N, C-alpha and C positions, 0 to 999 in steps of 0.2 A: 504494500500500500504506500502511495506517495505521501509526502508532506509538502503542503503548499508553501510557496516562497515566503509569505509573511510569517507563517508559523516557524519556518526554519530560521528566519532572521533572528528570532528570539532565542533559539536553542543553540546555535553554533557558537563555539568558543570565540571570544572577541578577537583573538589574534589570528584566526584562520583566514586565509585569503578568500575574498568574495568577488571582487571586480578588479579587472586590470586592463590596461591599454598601453600602447607604446609611450613610455616616459612617466607612467603613473600607476597607482594601485590603491585599493581600499581593502582593509580587512573587514570582518563582519561587524566589529565594534564601530568602526568609522562609518560603515554603510548604514548601520542602525541609526546613528546620529543624523546623517544626511537625509535619510528617508523620513525620520521624525520631523526634522525641520521643514522639509518640503510639504509634509502632510499638514503642518501648522500653517503654511502659506495658503493651502487650499481650503482648510477647514473654515466653515462659516460662509463660504461663497456658494450660493445656490442652495437648493434643497439638500438635506443630508444624504439622500439616495440618488442624487443626480450625477451624471457622468462628469469626469474630470478630463478635459482635453489637454494633451501634452503636445506642444508645438515647438520644436527646437531643431536647429541644424546640427546639433551634437547628438550622436548616438548614445553617448554616455548619459547625457541629460535625459534623453527619452527613457532609457532604462530606469533611471532614478525616479522619474516622474510616474512611470507605470507602477513601481513599487509603492510610491507615496499614495497613489489613488487606492491601491489594494489595501494599504494600511488603514485607510479611512473606511474601508468596506464599500467603496464606490466604484462603478465601472470606469476603467481606464480607456481613453480614446487617443492613442498615439497617431499623429498625423504629420506628414511631410508638408512643410510650409510652401513647397513648390508645386504641390498637386494642383492641376487646373480646376478640379472640382472640390477644392477645399471648403468653400462656403456651403456647397450642397451636402458634404459629409457632416459639417457642423449642424446644418439644419435638420438632418435626419436623426441626429442623436441628442440635440438640445442640451449641451453640457451646461452645468451650473457654474463651473469654474474652468479657467484656462491657465495652465502653467506654461509660460514662455521663458525666454532667456533671462528676462529681468527677475523673474521669480527664482530661477535657479541661482542667480548671483546673490539675491537677498537671503536665500536659505543656506548659503555656504556655512557649514558648521565650523566653529573655531578649532584650531589645531588641538589634537588630543582629546576632543569630545568623544566619549565612547559610552555614555550612560543614557538611560531612558529605556524602560522596558516596553517591548512591543508584544502585543498579544494578538491572537487570531481575531479578525473582525467578527462581529455578531451576524453579519449577513449570511444567508443560506448559501451552501455550495451550489445550489441550483440557480441562483440569481446570476445575472450577467456580471462577469468579471472583466473581460476584455471586449472592446469594440474595435474590430480590425477592418479597415477599408480594403476592399479587393484591389488587385493590382492594375485593373483596367484604367487607362489614362483618358478615356473619352466616354461619352454616354452618361446615363443616369448614375449617380453615386450609389454604391451598394456597400453597406457596412455590416459585417457578420457579427452576431452577438454570441460570444463564447462564455459559458459558465465555468466556474472553478472546477466543477465536477467533470465537465467535458475535457478541460485541459489536464486534469489529473488522470483521466482515463487514457488520454493520448500518451502521457509520460509513462504510465504503467505498461501499456501495450508496446510502446517503442522500446522500453528498457528490457522487455522480455526477448527481444530479437537482436538489437544492436549490442556491440561489445559493452560490458558493464561500465557504468559511471558511478564514482563514489567520492566521498569527502576527500579532499586533497587533489583530485583530478582537475584539469583545466580544459574548458571547451571554448575554442576560438570561433567567433562568428564574424564572417566577412560580408554580411548582408546588412541592408538598411534595418534599423531597429524598429521601423514601423511595419515590417513584413512579418507574416506569420512564421516564417522559418526562424527569424531571430527571436521573436517573442516566445515561441515554443522552446527554443534553446535556453532562454532566460528562465522559463518555468522549470524545465527539467534539470537545469544546472543548479539553481538555488534549492530546488526540492531535494536534491541529493547532497546539499551542503558542499558543493564543489565551487569552482571559481569560473566566472564568465569573463572571457577575454574578448575585447572589442577592437576592431579597426574602424576608424572614422571613414577611411576610404581604402579600397582594396588595391594593393600592389603586391606582386609576388615576393619581392624582397622582404617587405615588412611581414607578410604572412609567414614566410619561411623562418624569419628571425624569431617571431613569437612561438612558432611551433618548436623550434630548437630550445626554447626556454622552458619546455616541459609540458606542452599541450598534448592531451590524450585524445581529444576529439576535435573535429573542425567541421563547420558548415560552410558550403560553397554552392555556387551555381555552376552548371557545366562549362560556361564560358571561362571560368577561372582555371580550369584544368590545364589548358595549354600553357599559360604563363607559369604555373607551378612546375610543370614538367620540363620547361625550358631551362630551368636552373640546373647547372651541371653539378648536382649533388644528390645523393640518395635521400629518400624521405627521412625525417627525424625518427630516431629509433623508438622514442616513447609514444609516437602517434599510433593509436589503435583503430581509429575510425575516421575516414574522410568521407563525409556524407554530402552527396550532391543532390540537388532537387530544384524545383522551380522552373524546369524547362526540359526539353528533349536532350538526351545524351547521345552524341554521335558515336559511331563505331570507332572512328579515328581517335576521338578523345578518350574513349574507354580503353582502347588498345595502348595508347600512350601512357595512361596512368598505370595500367597493369604492367607494362614493360619496365616502368621505373620502380615498380614494387610498392605503390601506394596501397594502403588497406582501404580500398574504395567500395563504398556502398552507394546505391542510388535508390531514391524513393519517389513515390508519386502521391500527391495529395493536393490540398488547396486550403485557402483561408477558411472555408466553410467546414473543414474537417479537422481544424486545429493542427495542421501540418500533415505529414505523410500518414497514409493509411495502408500503403503497401511499400515494401522495401526489400532489397536483396543485395547480396554481395556480387560485385561485378567481377566475375571470374572467367575462366576459359569457356564455360558453358553459356556465358551471356551473349546475346546478340541484340542488335538495334531494336529499340522499342520496349524491351523487357524492363519492368519496374519491380519485379520480385513478387512475393506472396503477401496476402493480406495479413495485417497485424492481428494478434489474438483479440477476439471480440469484435472484429470488423466483418460485416457481411457485405461482400461485393457480388453483384450480379450483372451479367451482360445480357441485354435485351436481344434475343435472337433475331428479331425483325429488323432492328436498326443498328444494333451493336453498341448502343449507349450504355454507359456504366452507371448503375445505381449503387448508393452507399448507405449502409445502416450501421449503427453502433453508438456507444455512449459518448464518443468524442465529437459528434455532430453539433453544429451550431444550433441555437434555439430559433434562429430565423434571421432575416435581415432587419436592421434597425429602422424604426420610425419613431417620431416623438411619442414618449410614453413607454417605449421598448417592449411593446406587446409581442409575445412569441408567435412563431408559426409561419410567417411570410417567407417564401422561398423553398419550403419543404413540401414533399408529397403528402397527401392525406394520411398515409400510414407512418409518417415521421421520417421516411427515408429522403435522401437527396438524389436528384437526377442530375448527373454531371453533364458537361458538354463534350466529354471525351468518348471516343470509340475504342473498343478493346476486344481482345479475344483471350481465351484460356489456352495455355499450353498443356501438353499431356502431363507434365511434372507438377502442375498446380500453380505455375507462375502466370502472372498477367502480362500481356503484351499490348502496348498502346498502338492504335492504328491511325490516330489523328483526331482532329476536332470535328464535332458534329455541326458546328456553326462556322461562320466566316472569320471569327476572331483569329488573329495570327499571334502566336507566342514567340517572342524574340528576346533572348537574354533574360527569360523569366518574367517579362512584362507582356501583358495582354494589350494588343493594338487592334483597333477596329479599322479595317481598310477604308471604310466610307469616310471616316473623319480625316484620314490622310489625303484622300482624294479631294475632299472639300477644301483643304488647305492649299493643295497644289493647283486646283482648277483656275484660280484667278491669275496665275502666271501668264504673262503675255505670250501669245502664239503657242500655247501648250496643246490646244485642241482638246480632244477627249483624253481622259486619264483614268487608269485603273491600277490598283495596287494588289500585288500578289506576293508570294514568298518563294525562296529557294533554299535548299539545305545549305548549312554552313557549319564547318567543323567547330568553330569557336562558340558561336551564338546559338547553335541549334538550327535556327532559320534567320534569314535577313530579309528585309522588305525590298521589293523591286517595284519601281514605277514604270508602267508602260503608257506611252502617250502617242498621239497621232499628229501633232502639229509640227511646224518647222523649227521651233526653238531648239537650240543646241543642248545636249545633256548637261554641259557645265553650267548653263544659265538656269536650268531647272534645279540643279543641285544647289546652286547659290540661293535660289528662292526657298528651297526646303530648309536650308540652314537658318534662314531668317524667320521662317514662319512655323517651324515645327521643333519640339524638343528632341533631344538626341535619340531617345528610345523609340520615337515614332517616325524617325527619318529614314527614307529608303537609302540603301547603300549602292543601288544600281539604277540607272535611268536609261531606258531603251526606247527608241522611236520604232513604232510598228505601223504598217499600212492601215490597219483597222482593228477595232476591238470586237471580239465575238459577241453577238447578240442574237436573241431569238426573234421570232416573228413579231412579238409585241415590243421589241426594243429593249428587253431586259438583258443586262449584262450577264453573260455565262461565265461566272467566276471559275468554275471547274476546268474551263478550257484555257485559262490564262497561262498556266505553267508551260503548256505546249509551245507558246511563243518564245520561250527561253531556250528551246533546244538548240544546242550549238554554242550557247553562251559559255565563256570560260568560267570555271568555278574557282 
């Protein structure tokens, strides 16, 4: 049985390492003091059970703010200030308090402060603990409501499969602290009384340096494998688990990690499932698309007619947030979740992903809606018609490709994209084509777009 992070904060020896980052660290005593001070900043703002939004450019501050909200027994809403739908996320959750960078500065505990007892909040484990925005960068905001019970269920199920994590171990997170991958790592690491290690931004040199300092587990996205493998040195001896997720794993990336000797695991899940619900070791029997076996307690089913995957289990969200945080929205009537992914079962019980059931393109772990990118590129002078598709990429899983019919030069369209789109939503290839495929009613035939890339250098 897991111990939730706030309860663990009160129990761990004050001198045990709790949080670390390049150039700094906190033991559990110091972390208790910082969390208590931040909780004091948020206390009294809004209704006692209203969410606390945490908005900071620092991943360390976001982690501290999440723990402060949990300390108060209030839902934590960590958000990236650069999200284009930030206001919509706030409106969906109606937070009573916001912790920004000024609050973190005001709540800095004096050196040596290690006192103040923290106890488990009185809030029920079934109440919402985390409000996590999905990774989509366009379209209506969706924020998943995750209870402490759901997060505890994920931690227990994951711990039954992955190499064990215990007090004294260190888990390196190379992901944004607003992502479910990082938040789940925070939950499982502090629940074990271990130390969470954060990088504000990923680079292979910093990651390898932190790993060499005693990291036992690490969370990455597949795009980070190539830089890690490019360093001419074997994996750190103490590393027991390199967990990738948040996007498709290419055969070349998997082969490179295996050839270098990384203890590589790959998982599949989503914000709505409190992180991975299937995971497996990337060994010699692995092939592209395989995401392993379901975690204990997870019920995965593949719809024979469409191939869409449904998910059941205690780690599912309560629903998508709306003011008042009423549960249910986004789930099937029987409480299961219908994913947007297509899959098939292999004879050995592993699940293999076959792609997306909708038009959303996942690149580098970020969901991108092609229609939104097309809308941004359309006003470019002389672009003509434009459509966005994707092609496989060793590093990012897939990259966006813009196909257009007008006389403008690819360099001009690329410059326009740099000005009007964030990096994650920007095509990496621009190709002029004679015409876009359409049916008799003029509807764009997206399934035929990849055929226009045949012969394009990869």
